[in-house]
Structures are given as structure tokens and as C-alpha cells.
LUMPAVO-555498 format. One record per atom (N, C-alpha, C, O): x, y, z. Coordinates in steps of 0.05 Angstrom, whole numbers, padded with zeros to 5 digits, always signed. Example, Ala and Ser with C-alpha at 12.3 -4.5 7.8 and 13.67 -1.06 7.14 Angstrom:
+00264-00114+00156 +00246-00090+00156 +00264-00066+00156 +00285-00066+00169 +00257-00045+00142 +00273-00021+00143 +00258+00001+00157 +00268+00023+00161 
***
This chain:
+00010-01455+00735 +00034-01451+00730 +00049-01482+00715 +00059-01489+00693 +00045-01492+00740 +00074-01521+00732 +00062-01530+00697 +00077-01532+00677 +00032-01535+00695 +00025-01542+00651 +00031-01512+00648 +00043-01511+00627 +00029-01493+00656 +00032-01471+00626 +00062-01460+00631 +00071-01438+00624 +00079-01485+00649 +00107-01472+00635 +00123-01503+00618 +00147-01502+00614 +00113-01517+00613 +00102-01532+00592 +00123-01559+00604 +00146-01568+00600 +00089-01566+00627 +00094-01585+00650 +00129-01590+00665 +00136-01613+00669 +00152-01562+00673 +00166-01557+00689 +00170-01536+00692 +00164-01521+00674 +00183-01526+00715 +00179-01503+00719 +00204-01504+00761 +00202-01520+00779 +00219-01484+00760 +00240-01482+00773 +00229-01470+00800 +00224-01446+00800 +00225-01494+00831 +00212-01476+00844 +00209-01460+00860 +00188-01454+00872 +00239-01446+00864 +00237-01418+00865 +00225-01391+00841 +00226-01366+00841 +00213-01407+00823 +00194-01387+00806 +00161-01395+00810 +00141-01392+00796 +00168-01410+00841 +00134-01401+00832 +00121-01382+00862 +00129-01385+00886 +00091-01357+00847 +00094-01337+00869 +00082-01335+00866 +00077-01329+00842 +00063-01339+00881 +00035-01339+00888 +00022-01310+00906 +00023-01313+00931 +00012-01290+00898 +00017-01263+00905 -00005-01273+00953 -00008-01257+00972 -00011-01300+00950 -00027-01297+00972 -00019-01319+00997 -00026-01322+01020 +00010-01338+00970 +00018-01352+00991 +00050-01365+01000 +00067-01372+00984 +00051-01364+01023 +00084-01357+01033 +00102-01378+01015 +00093-01398+01003 +00133-01368+01018 +00140-01399+01007 +00135-01419+01031 +00128-01440+01020 +00135-01420+01048 +00131-01453+01071 +00099-01460+01065 +00098-01481+01052 +00078-01452+01069 +00059-01452+01052 +00048-01458+01017 +00027-01470+01013 +00064-01450+00998 +00065-01465+00982 +00092-01488+00983 +00087-01508+00970 +00119-01489+00997 +00130-01531+01003 +00107-01554+01001 +00102-01572+00985 +00092-01542+01032 +00072-01553+01041 +00054-01569+01013 +00055-01592+01005 +00044-01551+01005 +00026-01554+00971 +00032-01580+00955 +00017-01600+00951 +00057-01575+00945 +00083-01583+00941 +00091-01613+00954 +00103-01629+00941 +00085-01617+00973 +00093-01648+00987 +00066-01647+00981 +00061-01633+00961 +00050-01654+00990 +00018-01661+00986 +00009-01664+00951 -00009-01678+00942 +00022-01653+00942 +00021-01662+00901 +00044-01676+00894 +00048-01678+00870 +00070-01690+00916 +00079-01703+00903 +00060-01727+00920 +00044-01743+00910 +00065-01724+00942 +00045-01742+00962 +00030-01759+00942 +00034-01783+00938 +00014-01746+00931 -00014-01751+00916 +00001-01761+00879 -00013-01761+00859 +00032-01768+00880 +00050-01772+00869 +00021-01752+00830 +00003-01764+00817 +00027-01732+00828 +00012-01714+00809 +00035-01708+00807 +00036-01708+00782 +00067-01698+00818 +00086-01692+00809 +00117-01696+00830 +00122-01700+00854 +00127-01694+00815 +00165-01696+00818 +00177-01673+00831 +00170-01651+00824 +00192-01675+00847 +00212-01663+00847 +00251-01675+00853 +00262-01690+00869 +00259-01654+00830 +00289-01657+00839 +00301-01642+00841 +00292-01619+00838 +00328-01649+00849 +00349-01617+00858 +00366-01623+00833 +00376-01641+00819 +00363-01584+00837 +00378-01563+00816 +00386-01540+00834 +00377-01518+00839 +00416-01560+00844 +00420-01528+00850 +00413-01522+00882 +00411-01542+00897 +00410-01495+00894 +00402-01485+00914 +00361-01476+00898 +00351-01454+00892 +00353-01497+00897 +00332-01508+00889 +00319-01533+00872 +00333-01547+00857 +00292-01537+00876 +00276-01559+00853 +00269-01540+00835 +00262-01516+00837 +00272-01561+00812 +00254-01566+00792 +00231-01590+00794 +00231-01614+00799 +00215-01572+00790 +00168-01589+00792 +00169-01585+00768 +00175-01565+00756 +00159-01613+00757 +00151-01635+00742 +00138-01650+00742 +00147-01672+00748 +00106-01646+00734 +00082-01660+00718 +00104-01680+00718 +00128-01676+00716 +00082-01716+00723 +00086-01728+00719 +00054-01725+00694 +00049-01744+00678 
***
């Protein structure tokens, strides 16, 4: 989903029907810890950017 959005997307726009918002946040935490993405604060949400 991030790749298809030219490498960046707002976290609030990531919606997978089977996943809760908390699960998406935990998955993004994991990807950020592994160095695959970076989250930047952007108002009330985060911008998720591929590295």
C-alpha cells in the first residue's frame, strides 16, 4: 500500500479491513524498528515514508 502511493502515505489512510488501528500501528512500529519505513509527525497523524 505504501509502495503504491509513491513511497509515502498518511498513517490514517492505511486501512486494511481485517486489521484494527492498533494492529496497524504495531506493524508500523515493527517495520520502523527494522529500518524499512520512517514515520514523520504531520499534524494529528503521521506520514509513513519508505526508506
